[in-house]
Structures are given as C-alpha cells and as structure tokens.
Steps between C-alpha positions, in 0.01 A plus 500: 500500500583179684873420480569801282768614744621161628847530351497873436808684636277767657246262657597630845402851393178367352404330827586819691277691261217252564539533876494880485196510270309248714558700818456847353231448238353154459420430866313830555316444171402144598369625834300774329364265233384245758393743768131437438376142522296536180817566299693194619525190278305317770269695728569246777868594505639731764708798388808320627426190293422700184829690526690181581372339178614808304847471653526127427390562140774761455760271659388214276548714190852617582633185668838406357652265760533133414624229734819315411464124544879463523513693827331481839387762747775539757358561846554325833132407529463372143507121457590381151609185319624429149292256297642251255345488152289193419548425128410133546145594605406661169284309255539527123233772474668722756840438343357616167359815658839573657697435183273731301564783748869418545443433871692249711465393866703720736604523862286754685451612861202453726401667828353359818248701702409421862183576691563781748655355814614182324860437392526181294846407372541530123377185330409324825312173462125549544323400816243219454206648313663844468371706208694752296403770252703514179457853369554641151500878488323722250620788286404416140801265479738796479475682835555445871680216671460221752714688752356564847587866438272545197130593482362147430648391835201672660286218363734239645499661843123541491449133420735390777329728748151369431531139381483237773755221501731678255819623667717553192482589135740457211533746211697432184689772311391390156660666199328814378435558131650782296420627151662711231545784422517625860701195610680201355220244463532211747314254722178468303256217579575237629798634700288581807331159481835319496597694812167432670546127440846520661358675807217252541739206460727651766211508749412137433831327434746706705298641790263202517150646478227270380331652191164479678635741763608762245275793410611667178413871510539761229386857454441669162767361262599272787145365484556423133822322595331308783239380252747380240722335763201311639388408148844362419508293819145370449555405137839336545508329839590137435610583144820691579731303726569680828235769453324565832124458537272806476450720808227463758346838426521799266454866598458762224490872580389720208651250255599616151323242287477657155842609377385726221460869433182672396228736607217344702161465329243770584271402784747258658608528861855554379385801298320637805823469700712670236547822697499347847785250497865602508574257217493675166443394141710519290774668713739225604281222360673484165841468662379230740350294217803528275733414786309202635366345179815533292444276194194325647129538422288612795218265393627210707351346818848528653496877448141633482258263675251787535492598133163504323652521154312250278835374368602393851539121545282336768617564855455226761558513875439133571734382777563846645500528880253708707539859385426841650470783246487862606432822308435865563168633377669809354785330319563478127546123505158430650337354187782262413519386863129419491553301179769301681274440801214378280728259314651367820158452661379312194778245556550516877163604640505581870878464513514859369442794735463851361525813713458850361569818695261770377673814369850364565769551233728244341725299731391709798622256765853634452396855599483574870267795438238277331291454810269351611500295176852368554441366851156366412647308207786357705248384760292326231815333370585388853158334535552322169850384596364358824230303322676393181 
C-alpha cells in the first residue's frame, strides 16, 4: 500500500477517503477493540496510547509525502544553510559504492535548531567547549525530513530541552531514496552518507566545532546513517586528506541495523512484538529496501551491522566513541538492536550504554503521546551527555 498513490491523479481523494474512514469507522473500532486492558497489545498501555499506536500505524501505511532536498522550509523562524558537496573526502571504496548506484555528491540544505529561549546566529562560531548535536532523522531512508516542521523535529527539541550544555542542534536534509515502479529510482546507498559527510564537515571546517564536541545522533534509519558515518570517519581519519576526526559521542535511538526483509523467528522478542509495534512487515519494507539498497548487497558492515546472517563479514567497532543505544521493548527492531549492542560492547566495553523503555514502540521519542517513556528516556540521555 505504501506509495501506491504517491503520483496518482486522485491521491487527494484517496487521502480524503482515509480521513473520513478513520474518523467515522476506524477510530471507533480502535477504541472498542482496546477498551479492555486485556485486549490491548500491551496490558500496561492506556487506552489513549493503544489508540495512538493504531493511528500511527495507519498513517505509516498510507504516508506518501517525501521531502525534496532541493528546497527548504520557508518560515520566518526556520534557520537553514546550503551545504557544499565534499567529493574530495571520499575514499576509493566509497567512490565505488557511489558509482555502482549512479550517485554523486550534491548540494543539500541543513537546519539549525536552538534551545528554547536561545537565539544563536546561523553558523556562529562555537563558544569555548560548546557542544552540538548533529542529528540524522529516521523514516526508512524514504520518509520525513530534517525540517523543524516535521515529526522527527520532536526528537531534536526534546534533546535540546533536556541535555545540559547543548544550546543548538544541526540537522541535515540528506537525500531520500526512491524505487521503481512507484517512483523513478534514485538516491540509493551511499547518497545519504555522502550528504551526512558534507554536514559533518560543515560543522567542523566552516562553523568551527571540534570533533570531540560533536554528538552524532540518529533515530531509526537515521541511526543506521549515524553508524555508517561514524564508521567511515573512524576507518579513514588520517587516510583521506581533509577528513575530520570522528565525533566525541554517538547517540542511537531505535537504530535500523539489519537492512533486510523477513519474518522474525518464532520465540524471538521481535516475533512477540509483531502485533504491538506500528511498524509492519512486509508493508512498506520491500519498498524501503529496494529504494535504499539499489544495486548493493545488504550483507555489508556499512549497511547491516546488526545482521546475524552467517554470510555477513566480521563487524568491528574498534575506535568508535562512547555510544548510547536506546530501544523500545515493544518494537520490531528489538532483536537486531540487541545484536548491535552486544557487538559494540565486545569491542568498546563500558563505553556503550544501553537503555530500553519497556513496552515502548519503535522510535517513540518522536511521539509526544509516548509518555512517560519519552521523558524518562530523554532524561537518561541527558545524564549520559553530562557524563560522556
């Protein structure tokens, strides 16, 4: 169903139909189905939370909007910059990836966020010791945007509200992937990585942040992107002229770590969460994989560091910075996230912090209704930021 009506001439009528059916039929049915606690996917959920998850699931299935990296959100309170591509910072391996997918570096926008009550000029030089969060939004590499007006911005504002010593955050509008037949295929891996490198380089070389004062944060697919960006920096610092050093810290919220499609094994935590999370298999998953992978194999440490496929090459996290990994106990990605955490702890030990919110769904920190889990998680992150 995902993207079926993206370019359809009657998509407006389809969305109107969805709105009418949600209000007149689906919403009353969801309330009735979850009226008794014993019938909810999680008995700990309130009726409000159970219905909210149903609504998010329906929205996820019919979502057709895709951000355009050639445009910016026009609003008086939106701070944006245009980033120059960085072709000279690509090693031979990354150039080969890009050539295979017919991807080239491009100019893209980025957005600055300020802590409430703070108004820092765009691109202002950092104060001595100032820290910044570099955020990479989620959305399966084909949804949402970095704009302050989109849903992932709730994560950015939550981090700024709670994290001490962080007064601003920078979000890059990386290119989103598209796949045939619904769309003209474009921007497969490593397009988003090329853009993430450009944004990170901007923070270091143009704005003047020391890499040790940068916290790279990513949620869901953005967590996947944060991982591969950090991996590229770790593996190539000192080998690629002009490439900045790795960041001081890494923050992963419900990271997508196994870019593959398949039913979870019986008895796994993922299988137990099958009917609780708003993510669905295979609805939307096939499109996301085809769009992001393009001609590439998912069995690659740059793409699926949480894969348990026996054909997967060894995955090392030597040299990675202190890392905070978060997951919801009711999300579909829980098992692959735990694989990632185990692998990171094997290489990094106590530098890895894992926090799980029981009964929370995937990427819940973007949903204002996901309380108290959302606030509790942001407070734990704030403690980690203070100590890291």
